[in-house]
LUMLOBA-379726 format. One record per residue: residue number from 0; residue in three letters; x, y, z of N, C-alpha, C in turn. Coordinates in steps of 0.001 Angstrom, whole numbers, padded with zeros to 6 digits. Atoms other than C-alpha are relative to their C-alpha. Example, Ala and Ser with C-alpha at 12.3 -4.5 7.8 and 13.67 -1.06 7.14 Angstrom:
<robas>
ROBA  seq  type       nX       nY       nZ      caX      caY      caZ       cX       cY       cZ
ROBA    0   ALA   000890  -001190   000000   012300  -004500   007800   000900   001200   000000
ROBA    1   SER  -000820  -001190  -000060   013670  -001060   007140  -000770   001090   000730
</robas>
This chain:
<robas>
ROBA  seq  type       nX       nY       nZ      caX      caY      caZ       cX       cY       cZ
ROBA    0   MET   000846  -001178   000000   000000   000000   000000   000891   001240   000000
ROBA    1   PHE  -000759  -001234  -000055   001071   003628  -000170  -000876   001100   000575
ROBA    2   ILE   000699  -001193  -000459   000165   006952   001390   000734   001208  -000566
ROBA    3   ASP  -000562  -001254   000480   000703   010443  -000006  -000038   001016   001131
ROBA    4   ILE  -000092  -000957  -001103   001894   013045   002480   000441   001352  -000534
ROBA    5   ASP  -000362  -001370   000366   001849   016772   001792   000990   000542   001015
ROBA    6   LEU  -001029  -000547  -000867   004847   018604   003169  -000280   001471   000302
ROBA    7   PRO   000253  -001407  -000348   004446   021881   005076   001031   000908  -000652
ROBA    8   GLY  -000920  -000960   000585   005938   024860   003307   000523  -000383  -001363
ROBA    9   ALA  -000481   000416   001314   006435   022965   000065  -000458   001001  -001050
ROBA   10   PRO   000412  -000954   001033   006482   025309  -002929  -001067  -000599  -000894
ROBA   11   ASP   001109   000441   000839   003266   025042  -004884   000455   000012  -001460
ROBA   12   PRO   000833   001163  -000309   002598   022892  -006848   000834  -001255   000237
ROBA   13   ALA  -000824   001168  -000285   005161   020472  -005347  -000882  -001196   000344
ROBA   14   PRO   000822   001174  -000287   003722   016941  -005317   000268  -000519   001411
ROBA   15   PRO  -000251   000601  -001321   003304   015101  -002015   001040  -001103  -000100
ROBA   16   VAL  -000911   001141  -000065   005815   012507  -000923  -000842  -001268   000055
ROBA   17   ARG   000719   001279   000007   004504   009062  -001805   000842  -001030   000741
ROBA   18   ILE  -000706   000971  -000838   005476   006504   000813  -000608  -001384  -000232
ROBA   19   PHE   000425   001376   000247   005288   002812  -000059   000229  -000814   001264
ROBA   20   LEU  -000063   000774  -001235   004533   000529   002894  -000310  -001467  -000267
ROBA   21   GLN   000214   001438   000142   004627  -003242   003283   000010  -000641   001376
ROBA   22   GLN  -000002   000790  -001230   003538  -005319   006255   000695  -001326  -000257
ROBA   23   PHE  -000671   001292   000173   005538  -008490   006841   000021  -000760   001319
ROBA   24   ASN  -000071   000897  -001149   005903  -011431   009184   001334  -000735  -000066
ROBA   25   CYS  -001330   000618   000016   009451  -012511   010038  -000078  -001524   000034
ROBA   26   ALA   000087   001451  -000166   008305  -016011   010970  -000262  -000721  -001320
ROBA   27   SER   000325   000654   001268   007083  -016697   007438   000892   000472  -001145
ROBA   28   PHE  -000852  -000522   001062   009912  -015000   005550   000740  -001114  -000727
ROBA   29   ASP  -000659   000978   000862   011372  -016978   002636   001164   000680  -000713
ROBA   30   ASP  -001180  -000606   000624   014928  -016213   001476  -000076   000014  -001525
ROBA   31   ALA   000151   000023   001457   013889  -017087  -002072  -000643   001290  -000509
ROBA   32   SER   000628  -001266   000393   012053  -013742  -002069   001006   000945  -000651
ROBA   33   PHE  -001013  -000872   000594   015331  -011979  -002881   000117  -000245  -001502
ROBA   34   ALA  -000132   000324   001420   015749  -013805  -006192  -001303   000233  -000747
ROBA   35   ARG   001302  -000129   000655   012037  -013762  -006943  -000286   001459  -000387
ROBA   36   HIS   000254  -001418   000276   011985  -009948  -006803   001250   000728  -000519
ROBA   37   ASP  -001240  -000567   000530   015514  -009419  -008176   000555   001073   000921
ROBA   38   ILE  -000569  -000901  -000992   016756  -007802  -004978   001299  -000623   000510
ROBA   39   HIS  -001307   000494  -000426   020448  -008187  -004184   000046  -000150   001520
ROBA   40   CYS  -000172   000237  -001438   021192  -009707  -000772   001494  -000006   000309
ROBA   41   PRO  -001442  -000050  -000292   024650  -008627   000440   000417  -001071   000996
ROBA   42   GLU  -000507   001103  -000829   026865  -011087   002286  -000304   000210   001478
ROBA   43   ASN   000247  -000220  -001434   026453  -009436   005677  -001457  -000261   000356
ROBA   44   ILE   001406   000300  -000252   022670  -009749   005352  -000246  -001501  -000098
ROBA   45   GLN   000130   001452   000116   022944  -013366   004212   000413  -000696   001296
ROBA   46   ARG  -000495   000612  -001241   024826  -014108   007450  -000812   000401   001228
ROBA   47   SER   000748  -000516  -001143   022327  -012286   009649  -001186  -000894   000338
ROBA   48   VAL   001149   000790  -000442   019344  -013669   011535  -001188   000273  -000915
ROBA   49   VAL   001135  -000115   000924   016029  -014158   009741  -000733   001328   000171
ROBA   50   LYS   000679  -001273  -000224   014535  -011042   011352   000666   001104  -000806
ROBA   51   ARG  -000714  -001037   000744   017231  -008842   009837  -000145  -000207  -001507
ROBA   52   ARG   000156   000266   001436   016956  -010561   006445  -001387   000445  -000478
ROBA   53   ALA   001362  -000391   000372   013186  -010003   006416  -000127   001527  -000035
ROBA   54   GLU   000058  -001461  -000033   013561  -006331   007403   000695   000598  -001218
ROBA   55   TYR  -000765  -000536   001133   016202  -005717   004751  -000750  -000223  -001308
ROBA   56   PHE   000709   000297   001256   014244  -007451   002003  -001209   000903  -000180
ROBA   57   HIS   001232  -000761   000170   010965  -005675   002668   000285   001507  -000130
ROBA   58   GLY  -000389  -001384   000213   012682  -002303   002976   000428   000245  -001436
ROBA   59   ARG  -000437  -000143   001393   014363  -002831  -000393  -001147  -000232  -000980
ROBA   60   LEU   001167   000192   000864   011097  -004099  -001874  -000794   001300  -000100
ROBA   61   CYS   000693  -001288   000030   009428  -000821  -000886   000791   001008  -000824
ROBA   62   ALA  -000832  -000919   000776   012383   001085  -002342  -000117  -000295  -001490
ROBA   63   GLN   000147   000392   001405   012081  -000875  -005584  -001294   000551  -000583
ROBA   64   ARG   001298  -000489   000470   008414   000059  -005890  -000026   001532  -000072
ROBA   65   ALA  -000039  -001462   000009   009058   003694  -004988   000790   000517  -001206
ROBA   66   LEU  -000811  -000405   001148   011790   003983  -007634  -000733  -000257  -001313
ROBA   67   ALA   000744   000322   001228   009625   002272  -010257  -001068   001050  -000282
ROBA   68   ALA   001032  -001024   000176   006933   004891  -009652   000573   001276  -000611
ROBA   69   LEU  -000656  -001149   000610   009488   007518  -010747   000686  -000376  -001312
ROBA   70   GLY  -000564   000423   001279   010507   005488  -013794   001361  -000653   000089
ROBA   71   HIS  -001297   000658  -000180   013635   003883  -012316  -000236  -001489   000264
ROBA   72   THR   000199   001439  -000148   013418   000129  -012905   001344  -000720  -000117
ROBA   73   GLY  -001223   000790   000059   016037  -002570  -012500   001155   000583   000787
ROBA   74   VAL  -001032  -000653  -000807   017927  -000496  -009910   000171  -000740   001316
ROBA   75   GLN  -000291   000596  -001291   019639  -002153  -006948   000382   001103   000979
ROBA   76   VAL  -000331  -000985  -001037   019674  -000013  -003810   000973  -000661   000969
ROBA   77   LEU  -001042   000595  -000830   022964  -001012  -002227   000200   000841   001264
ROBA   78   SER  -000239  -000705  -001258   024373   000138   001117   001397   000602   000010
ROBA   79   GLY  -001286  -000654  -000148   027170   002580   001878   000734  -000467   001242
ROBA   80   GLY  -000842   000409  -001120   029861   002349   004519  -000644   000167   001350
ROBA   81   SER   000722  -000200  -001262   027502   003574   007228  -001382  -000639  -000041
ROBA   82   ARG   001243   000751   000193   024693   001236   006080  -001116   000865  -000584
ROBA   83   GLU   001009  -000858   000613   022914   004128   004383  -000332  -000504  -001405
ROBA   84   PRO   000361   000405   001362   020967   003339   001174   000693   000890  -001026
ROBA   85   LEU  -000635  -000732   001086   022754   004351  -002037  -000999   000115  -001146
ROBA   86   TRP   001046  -000239   000985   020247   005918  -004402   000592   000364  -001362
ROBA   87   PRO  -000484  -000417   001328   020552   006503  -008161   000250   001506  -000040
ROBA   88   ALA  -000261  -001429   000164   021916   009863  -009296  -001312   000731  -000246
ROBA   89   GLY   001193  -000805   000191   019290   012569  -009099  -001171  -000389   000862
ROBA   90   ILE   001082   000479  -000871   017259   010809  -006381   000377   000217   001456
ROBA   91   ARG  -000127  -000019  -001456   016799   011464  -002680  -001019  -001002   000542
ROBA   92   GLY   000926   001003  -000502   015250   008684  -000654   000308  -000421   001414
ROBA   93   SER  -000156   000487  -001366   014847   006936   002658  -000762  -001307   000155
ROBA   94   ILE   000602   001306  -000303   014011   003446   003971  -000120  -000118   001513
ROBA   95   THR   000171   000218  -001433   012660   002470   007371  -000790  -001271   000233
ROBA   96   HIS   000811   001175  -000347   011094  -000466   009178  -000188  -000070   001504
ROBA   97   SER   000208   000420  -001387   009628  -001612   012459   000049  -001521  -000013
ROBA   98   ASP  -000034   001463  -000041   009204  -005233   013523  -000921  -000639  -001033
ROBA   99   ALA   000971   000622   000908   006288  -005760   011122  -000417   000899  -001157
ROBA  100   MET   000357  -000922   001070   006191  -002816   008726   001270   000618  -000574
ROBA  101   ALA  -001103  -000670   000675   008653  -001498   006144  -000564   001101  -000882
ROBA  102   ALA   000446  -001106   000843   008476   001692   004114   001190   000627  -000698
ROBA  103   ALA  -001027  -000733   000738   010421   003679   001538  -000661   001141  -000757
ROBA  104   ALA   000470  -001135   000788   010055   006997  -000253   001172   000561  -000778
ROBA  105   VAL  -001022  -000660   000813   011981   008685  -003050  -000620   001221  -000668
ROBA  106   VAL   000427  -001201   000727   011764   012108  -004690   001156   000440  -000884
ROBA  107   PRO  -001092  -000575   000788   013735   013867  -007433   000861   000915   000864
ROBA  108   ALA  -000914  -000799  -000814   016818   015550  -005977  -000285   001489  -000116
ROBA  109   ALA   000320  -001419   000166   015597   018884  -007349  -001009   000485   001030
ROBA  110   GLN   001041  -000394  -000954   012815   018828  -004744   000531   000240   001406
ROBA  111   CYS  -000505  -000168  -001361   014981   018629  -001617   001473  -000384   000081
ROBA  112   ARG  -001401   000342  -000244   018500   018347  -000226   000123  -001375   000633
ROBA  113   GLY  -000023   001298  -000657   017632   015267   001785  -001393  -000387   000437
ROBA  114   LEU   001310   000512  -000404   014655   013068   002656   000201  -001062   001069
ROBA  115   GLY  -000062   001007  -001054   014135   011098   005841  -001390  -000435   000411
ROBA  116   ILE   001245   000527  -000548   011294   008834   006893   000361  -001003   001092
ROBA  117   ASP  -000276   000956  -001072   011038   006714   010015  -001296  -000531   000577
ROBA  118   ILE   001113   000657  -000690   008599   004222   011522   000472  -000382   001401
ROBA  119   ALA  -000305   000407  -001370   008554   003702   015278  -001249  -000587   000637
ROBA  120   SER   001102   000609  -000743   006409   001496   017465  -000173   000738   001326
ROBA  121   PRO   000195  -000625  -001313   004817   002885   020644   001028  -000527   001001
ROBA  122   ILE  -001061   000359  -000944   007448   002902   023383  -000620  -000653   001233
ROBA  123   GLY   000520   000709  -001164   006613   000272   025986   000501   000630   001287
ROBA  124   GLN  -000358  -000667  -001253   006663   001491   029587   001319  -000503   000559
ROBA  125   ASP  -001261   000544  -000493   009575  -000827   030383   001205   000607  -000712
ROBA  126   ALA  -001098  -000614   000755   011646   001035   027759   000042   001517   000155
ROBA  127   TRP   000040  -001459  -000127   010725   004595   028790   001326   000541   000527
ROBA  128   LYS  -001246  -000517  -000590   013874   004973   030904   001152  -000048  -000990
ROBA  129   ASP  -001038   000054   001025   015975   003993   027868  -000179   001099  -001042
ROBA  130   VAL   000296  -001039   000997   014289   006646   025710   000099   001390   000625
ROBA  131   VAL  -000040  -001298  -000678   013821   009494   028197   001403   000203   000578
ROBA  132   GLY  -001364  -000279  -000430   017191   011068   028806   001022  -000300  -001079
ROBA  133   ILE  -000899   000295   001119   018728   009652   025614  -000556   000610  -001279
ROBA  134   ALA   000631  -000541   001207   016363   010359   022720  -000945   001149   000326
ROBA  135   VAL   000964  -001028  -000429   013903   012512   024669   000508   000598   001306
ROBA  136   SER  -000493  -000654  -001207   015068   015081   027194  -001094   000072   001064
ROBA  137   GLU   000979  -000166  -001072   013396   015610   030561  -000954   001153  -000321
ROBA  138   GLN   000854  -001136   000366   012124   018975   029283  -001019  -000404  -001066
ROBA  139   GLU   000921   000476   001031   010621   017320   026197  -001053  -000922   000608
ROBA  140   TYR   000942   000916  -000647   009042   014647   028384  -001092   000775   000736
ROBA  141   ARG   000998  -000807  -000716   007349   017273   030545  -000961   000670  -000984
ROBA  142   LEU   000847  -000615   001012   006066   018998   027417  -000978  -001018  -000575
ROBA  143   LEU   000874   001065   000507   004693   015702   026094  -001079  -000361   001026
ROBA  144   ALA   000963   000351  -001049   003019   014990   029429  -001149   000997   000064
ROBA  145   ALA   001050  -001027  -000015   001046   018223   029001  -000796   000033  -001303
ROBA  146   MET   000708   000018   001275  -000123   017350   025484  -001421  -000551   000161
ROBA  147   PRO   001361   000540  -000064  -003821   016587   024793   000001  -001522  -000014
ROBA  148   ALA   000064   001452  -000188  -004962   013035   025451  -000374  -000772  -001261
ROBA  149   GLU   000323   000714   001236  -005644   012203   021778   000964  -001165  -000245
ROBA  150   LEU  -000991   001065   000077  -002425   010136   021913   000467  -000330   001410
ROBA  151   ASN  -000552   000354  -001300  -000987   008212   024837   001506   000282   000013
ROBA  152   MET  -001414  -000342  -000124   002546   008764   026139   000877  -000936  -000831
ROBA  153   ALA  -000790   000944   000792   003826   005621   024409   000107   000458  -001453
ROBA  154   SER  -000003  -000480   001384   002844   007093   021027   000696   001345  -000126
ROBA  155   TYR  -000698  -001284   000038   004054   010604   021862   001516  -000208   000019
ROBA  156   LEU  -001441   000276  -000053   007481   009236   022782   000489  -000565  -001329
ROBA  157   ALA  -000367   000577   001289   007547   007200   019571   000090   001073  -001076
ROBA  158   LEU  -000009  -001072   000995   006709   010308   017527   001265   000843   000101
ROBA  159   VAL  -001194  -000828  -000163   009564   012349   018990   001245  -000786  -000404
ROBA  160   PHE  -001129   000852   000390   012020   009462   018624   000069  -000121  -001519
ROBA  161   SER   000061   000176   001444   010884   008893   015031   000382   001284  -000729
ROBA  162   ALA  -000307  -001281   000647   011081   012601   014124   001498   000272   000006
ROBA  163   LYS  -001444  -000233  -000066   014690   012803   015290   000752  -000954  -000917
ROBA  164   GLU  -000601   000939   000948   015540   009688   013269  -000192   000496  -001434
ROBA  165   SER   000252  -000527   001341   013915   011211   010159   000913   001183  -000302
ROBA  166   TYR  -000890  -001154   000149   015901   014408   010689   001425  -000460  -000291
ROBA  167   PHE  -001352   000519   000199   019152   012460   010961   000163  -000584  -001400
ROBA  168   LYS  -000092   000629   001316   018443   010441   007821   000023   001038  -001123
ROBA  169   ALA   000066  -001019   001048   017571   013529   005778   001315   000764  -000122
ROBA  170   LEU  -001227  -000788   000026   020806   015294   006751   001251  -000817  -000299
ROBA  171   PHE  -001245   000772  -000024   023263   012397   006728   000759   000024  -001318
ROBA  172   ASP  -000707   000074   001273   024044   012183   003015   000816   001257  -000280
ROBA  173   GLU  -000742  -001238   000236   025137   015822   002989   001022   000282   001079
ROBA  174   VAL  -000934  -000375  -001065   026729   016335   006399   001020  -001102   000276
ROBA  175   ARG  -000912   001151  -000127   028296   012823   006489   000610  -000098   001392
ROBA  176   CYS  -000481   000171  -001366   028584   012798   010254  -001159  -000452   000874
ROBA  177   PHE   001003   000421  -000961   026756   011240   013159  -000183   001102   001041
ROBA  178   PHE   000258  -000985  -001033   025094   013534   015673  -001082  -000524   000929
ROBA  179   ASP   000853   000542  -001053   023097   013043   018850  -001439   000487  -000112
ROBA  180   PHE   001420  -000359  -000017   019376   013239   019522  -000232   001437   000465
ROBA  181   ASP   000234  -001345  -000538   019840   016554   021316   000275   001108  -001015
ROBA  182   ALA  -000145  -001012   001046   020528   018312   017991  -001348   000578  -000413
ROBA  183   LEU   001353  -000424   000358   016750   018683   017672  -000893  -000175   001216
ROBA  184   ALA   000877   000071  -001173   014084   019388   020287  -001462   000136  -000406
ROBA  185   PHE   001441  -000088   000197   010348   018761   020242  -000526   001263   000668
ROBA  186   SER   000536  -001229  -000589   008440   022008   020773  -001513   000129  -000123
ROBA  187   GLY   001456  -000075   000070   004809   021276   019906  -000569  -000929  -001054
ROBA  188   ILE   000673   000895   000945   002248   019364   017901  -001337   000614  -000419
ROBA  189   ASP   001302  -000391   000531  -000712   020212   015680  -000736  -001303  -000305
ROBA  190   LEU   000669   001292   000132  -002981   017207   016165  -000978  -000007  -001168
ROBA  191   GLU   000964  -000051   001092  -005519   018388   013605   000682  -000170  -001354
ROBA  192   ARG  -000723   000073   001269  -003006   018823   010780   001042  -001112  -000008
ROBA  193   LYS  -000989   001069  -000154  -000794   015974   012068   001399   000502  -000366
ROBA  194   LEU  -001311  -000600   000192   002337   018103   012235   000731   000102   001329
ROBA  195   LEU  -000862  -000201  -001153   005183   017994   014733   000817   001263  -000224
ROBA  196   ARG  -000855  -001179   000068   007041   021208   015506   001261  -000274   000810
ROBA  197   LEU  -001268   000252  -000665   010728   020855   016348   000929   001181  -000230
ROBA  198   THR  -000925  -001121   000060   013546   023330   016963   001427  -000527  -000016
ROBA  199   VAL  -001406   000391   000077   017207   022960   015982   000720   000528   001234
ROBA  200   THR  -000712  -000382  -001222   019283   022964   019176   001496  -000296  -000089
ROBA  201   GLY  -001409   000274   000232   022606   021742   017784   000277   000101  -001494
ROBA  202   GLN  -000205  -000242   001431   023954   023001   014467   000932  -001047  -000595
ROBA  203   VAL  -000829   000961   000741   025228   020290   012126   000163   000422  -001448
ROBA  204   SER  -000112  -000563   001339   024766   022309   008927  -000278   001497   000081
ROBA  205   PRO   000269  -001440   000002   024995   026074   008270  -001419   000328  -000480
ROBA  206   ALA   001354  -000245   000513   021631   025739   006485  -001070  -000191   001065
ROBA  207   LEU   000946   000229  -001087   019983   024717   009771   000623   000502   001299
ROBA  208   PRO  -000631  -000566  -001202   021241   027099   012473  -000833  -000264   001252
ROBA  209   VAL   000698   000144  -001272   020348   026812   016128  -001146   001010   000047
ROBA  210   GLY   001193  -000834  -000061   016837   028173   016614  -000911  -000159  -001192
ROBA  211   ALA   000852   000232   001165   015564   027143   013175  -001112  -000968   000364
ROBA  212   HIS   001156   000848  -000288   012139   025497   013189  -000237  -000994  -001137
ROBA  213   CYS   000328   001050   000964   011178   022251   011446  -001431  -000459   000259
ROBA  214   MET   001343   000573  -000091   007645   021091   010731   000011  -001355  -000684
ROBA  215   MET  -000018   001358   000543   007301   017344   010236  -001389  -000612   000030
ROBA  216   PRO   001263   000731  -000011   004141   015564   009126   000189  -001389   000594
ROBA  217   TYR  -000036   001354  -000541   003314   012307   010863  -001327  -000682  -000315
ROBA  218   ARG   001205   000796   000158   000803   009524   010476   000032  -001154   001001
ROBA  219   GLN   000138   001226  -000787  -000487   006773   012744  -000380  -001116  -000957
ROBA  220   LEU   000224   001114   000909  -000362   003443   010937  -000971  -000999   000620
ROBA  221   PRO   001087   000869  -000482  -003018   000709   011218   000341  -000852   001207
ROBA  222   GLU  -000344   000894  -001109  -001090  -001514   013630   000520   000745   001224
ROBA  223   GLY  -000407  -000770  -001171  -000257   001316   016026   001334   000712  -000136
ROBA  224   ASP  -001262  -000689   000215   003151   002355   014660  -000255   001441  -000432
ROBA  225   VAL   000081  -001377   000490   003856   006006   013849   001065   000198  -001069
ROBA  226   LEU  -000903  -000299   001106   005539   007393   010736   000223   001501  -000046
ROBA  227   THR  -000318  -001412   000162   007341   010729   010406   000795   000201  -001282
ROBA  228   VAL  -000670  -000348   001254   008716   012503   007331   000677   001355   000148
ROBA  229   PHE  -000674  -001293   000047   011324   015238   006999   000647   000186  -001357
ROBA  230   SER  -000585  -000374   001282   012159   016871   003682   000842   001252   000241
ROBA  231   TRP  -000931  -001108  -000264   015231   019105   003964   000130   000834  -001265
ROBA  232   ARG  -000080  -000897   001152   014990   022072   001628   001021   001103   000259
</robas>
């Protein structure tokens, strides 16, 4: 399936980002799927556990479909030295997955400097202490606790975690460096328009100085996961 997501501030008439999604079940994954869909399986993935093989395959399957929608067929999306997807020239894209859902999106490079998407599952209460203080600051947590009750805390935490992952993915190809979660801070949410508001708190690119604001669309997926999108212009 796919969903089309309009991006805030996109110059009119910029098309929405089309995100291709695929549900999967690791327990029923068949390695023959790689050959059946002409998707290259690198050696490190061949040696990995079935869960990782299933995640990799379904992520690349979504990427294959996303590229085909832009007229790019027969393209293998390989991995770079930091495990980042290597897209064809003139394309910006992103791949993500949770335990049971994979997704990919691509756009022409003329539309943005970088694209990041991320799926996250609601954060279980037993994992809150691993997320709060690492991916979510105490100040962000207090702000989330004051948010309307349309979403529960598990989903709010997942949204902030996912948004920071999308931000990182969108910037990585250009900045080519790793940076921490505290480079971006959650500052609000528009539940009606399904938009997260975030503020740059650590500069990793001159184009995104400290204090700059980012608006990220999000969606709740059928099985409870959340999806965020960041298009860096």
